[in-house]
C-alpha positions in Angstrom: 58.9 105.1 99.9 60.5 103.2 102.6 64.0 104.6 102.1 62.6 108.1 101.7 60.7 107.8 105.0 63.7 106.3 106.9 65.9 109.0 105.5 63.5 111.7 106.7 63.3 110.0 110.2 67.0 110.1 110.5 67.3 113.7 109.4 64.5 114.9 111.7 65.1 112.8 114.8 68.6 111.5 115.0 71.5 113.3 116.7 74.0 113.5 114.0 76.8 114.5 116.3 77.9 110.9 116.7 80.9 109.8 114.8 79.3 106.7 113.3 76.2 104.6 113.7 77.7 102.2 116.2 78.4 105.1 118.5 74.6 106.1 118.6 73.2 104.9 121.9 70.8 101.9 121.8 68.0 104.0 123.3 68.2 106.4 120.3 68.3 103.6 117.8 65.3 102.0 119.5 63.4 105.3 119.3 64.2 105.5 115.5 63.1 101.9 114.9 59.9 102.6 116.7 59.2 105.6 114.4 59.9 103.4 111.4 57.7 100.6 112.6 54.8 103.1 113.3 54.8 104.0 109.7 55.1 100.5 108.1 53.7 97.0 108.7 56.5 94.6 109.8 56.6 91.1 111.3 59.0 92.0 114.1 59.4 88.2 114.9 61.2 87.7 111.6 64.9 88.5 111.7 65.1 89.7 108.1 62.4 92.5 108.8 64.4 93.7 111.9 67.7 93.7 109.9 66.0 95.5 107.0 65.0 98.4 109.3 68.3 98.6 111.3 70.3 98.5 108.0 68.3 101.1 106.4 68.7 103.4 109.4 72.4 102.8 109.5 72.7 103.5 105.7 70.7 106.7 106.0 72.7 107.8 109.0 76.0 107.3 107.1 74.7 108.9 103.9 73.4 112.0 105.8 76.7 112.2 107.7 78.6 112.1 104.4 76.3 114.8 102.9 77.1 117.0 105.9 80.8 116.5 105.5 80.5 117.4 101.8 78.8 120.6 102.9 81.7 121.3 105.3 84.3 120.7 102.6 82.4 123.0 100.2 83.4 126.1 102.4 86.8 127.7 101.8 87.9 127.3 105.4 87.0 125.8 108.7 86.1 129.3 110.1 83.8 129.9 107.1 82.1 126.5 107.7 81.5 127.5 111.3 80.2 130.9 110.4 77.7 129.8 107.8 76.7 126.3 108.9 73.8 124.5 107.4 70.0 124.4 108.2 70.0 120.6 108.0 71.2 120.2 111.6 71.1 122.1 114.8 73.8 124.7 115.1 75.2 123.0 118.3 75.6 119.7 116.3 77.2 121.6 113.3 79.8 123.1 115.6 80.6 119.7 117.0 80.9 118.2 113.6 83.1 121.0 112.4 85.3 120.6 115.4 85.7 116.9 114.6 86.3 117.5 110.8 88.7 120.3 111.5 90.8 118.4 114.1 94.3 117.4 113.4 93.5 113.7 114.3 90.7 113.6 111.6 93.0 115.3 109.0 95.7 112.9 109.8 93.4 109.8 109.2 92.0 111.3 106.1 95.5 112.0 104.7 96.5 108.4 105.5 93.4 107.0 103.9 94.0 109.1 100.8 97.6 107.9 100.6 96.5 104.3 101.0 93.9 104.7 98.1 96.5 106.2 95.9 98.9 103.2 96.5 96.3 100.8 95.0 97.8 100.0 91.5 94.9 97.8 90.3 91.3 99.1 90.9 88.1 97.4 90.3 84.8 98.4 88.9 82.5 96.0 90.7 81.0 98.5 93.1 79.4 97.2 96.1 79.0 93.6 95.0 81.7 91.3 96.5 83.9 89.4 94.2 82.6 86.1 95.6 79.0 87.1 94.7 80.0 88.2 91.2 82.1 85.0 90.7 79.2 82.9 91.6 77.0 84.8 89.1 79.6 84.4 86.3 80.3 80.8 87.0 76.7 80.0 86.2 77.2 81.8 82.8 80.8 80.8 81.9 83.4 79.9 84.4 86.2 81.9 82.8 88.4 83.6 85.4 90.2 85.7 82.8 86.8 87.1 81.6 85.9 87.8 85.2 89.1 89.7 85.8 88.5 91.9 82.8 84.8 92.5 83.7 85.6 93.6 87.2 88.3 96.1 86.0 86.8 97.4 82.8 85.5 100.9 82.6 82.3 101.0 80.5 82.4 104.8 80.4 86.0 105.0 79.0 85.8 101.6 77.2 89.2 100.6 78.6 90.8 99.2 81.7 90.6 101.4 84.8 94.5 101.6 85.0 97.5 100.8 82.9 98.7 98.3 85.5 95.4 96.4 85.3 95.7 96.2 81.5 99.3 94.9 81.9 98.1 92.2 84.4 95.3 91.2 82.1 
C-alpha cells in the first residue's frame, strides 16, 4: 500500500523532466515528502522513517523514468515517439525527455555502457544484494567460498553457470 501510494504521488505530482532524482530541486522533494507524510503516520524524528520515505520516492522516480524510457524505445523512431507521446506525462515534459533520449550525447553514453556490459566475462546472479551481505549470510551456514562463488553465478532457470568463463573459473 505504501509503495503504491508513493508511486502514485510521484506520477501525479513530480516533474519527470529532470534527468535523475538528485537533480530534482529540494523544494519539490519536500512537497512530495509532505504529500506522503499526509497519507501515513511517521515519527519524523526517527532517521529511518525519513530515509524510508526519501528512498521510496527516489526509487519510484527512477522506476517511472525507466518506464517512460521503455515507452520511448518502443516507438520505431525518435519522430514517431515525439508524434505519439504518452498520456503518463505532460506533452511538454515528453518532448523534453525525447530530446534528451534522442541526443547524440545520450546515445554515446548508452553505447559506451552497453559496450562495457558486454565486456564483463563473468556475470553474477545475486541481484541487488551485495556480495558482502550474501557472504555474511553464507558464513553463518557454511563458510565455503567455493560454494559461495557457484551460488552467486549459477542460473537456477537454466540450471548451469551464467557464462562459460564462469564455469571455467569455478
